[in-house]
N, C-alpha and C positions, 0 to 999 in steps of 0.2 A: 513409526508413528505411535503415539500414545493412544491406547484404547479409551482411556478415561478422559483425555483432553485432545480429541482429534482436531486436525487443522485442514481446512479446505482453502486452497489458494487459487484465485482467479486473476489471471494476468492478461494484458493486452494493451495495445496502443489506444490513444484517445479516439473515441468514436467506434471502438471495436465491440462495445456492448458490455463492458465490465460493470458499469454502474447498474445497468438494467439487470444483469445476471445477479449481482449482489442483492438487489431489491427482491428478486424472485426467491433467492435463498432465504432472505429475512422473512418473507411471508410464509415460506414452507416451514421454517423453524418455529415461527410464532404459532402456526396452525397445529404443530405437534407439541406446543408448550415447552419448547427447548429454549434455554437462555443462551444465545450465541453472541459472542463478541465479534464485532466487525471492525476491521482496521484497514484504512486506506493505505495502499502501497505508496501513494504520493507523500505520505508523512515521513518517508525515508529518503526523499530527495534531499540532496545536499544544498540545493539552490532553489529559490523561488523562480517563477516563470520569467520575471523581468531580468534577474541575474543570469538565468540560463540563456535567454535570448542574446544578451550581451556576449556571453562566452561563446555561444554557437556562432555568432557573427564573426568572431575572431578565429573560428575554426578549432576552438578548444577541444570539442568532443566529436568533430566530424559530423556525419549524417545521423548518428545514433542519438544525439542529444541526451534526454533523460534516461535512455537505456544504457548509457556508458557506465561501467562500474565506478569510475572516478566521480560520477555525478550523483552517486547514491551512498547511503550509509548501510552497505551490505552487512557489515559486522553487527550493527544494531538490529537489523532485520533477522539475522541468524540467531542472535541472542534472544529475541522475542520468541521465535519458533521453539528454540531449545527450552527456555524457561516455561513457556506456556505448556509445552508437551509434558514437562515434568511436574509442574505445580498448578497449572490452571491460571497462572498470573504472568504478567510480563509488562515491560515498559515500552511505550510508544508515545509519540506526540500527536496531538490532534492536528488534523490537516483541514484548512479552510481553503476552498478553491478561490483563486484570485478574484474571479468575477463575483463571488459571494461577499467579498469584503466591502464595507461601506466607506 
């Protein structure tokens, strides 16, 4: 891990508290006047929730759904961690929760 550009990853299933944990980290970093980048792991899903539900109904990914390697862009997540660790920059797409869309 880079000392100059450290990475903290918080993972878990829906409802496990990852959003709450991320909010706590954000408040901690802000109180220390640290400029932290926050990236949702959901932005690396290959499919949106509707597409995933259709594929899961067909048994495409078994019980694991969004946790299946084939359901995610693991290569792009790895590239983000690598690039950020070395340069402090990286590419990711913004993720908007389906229920937040109008």
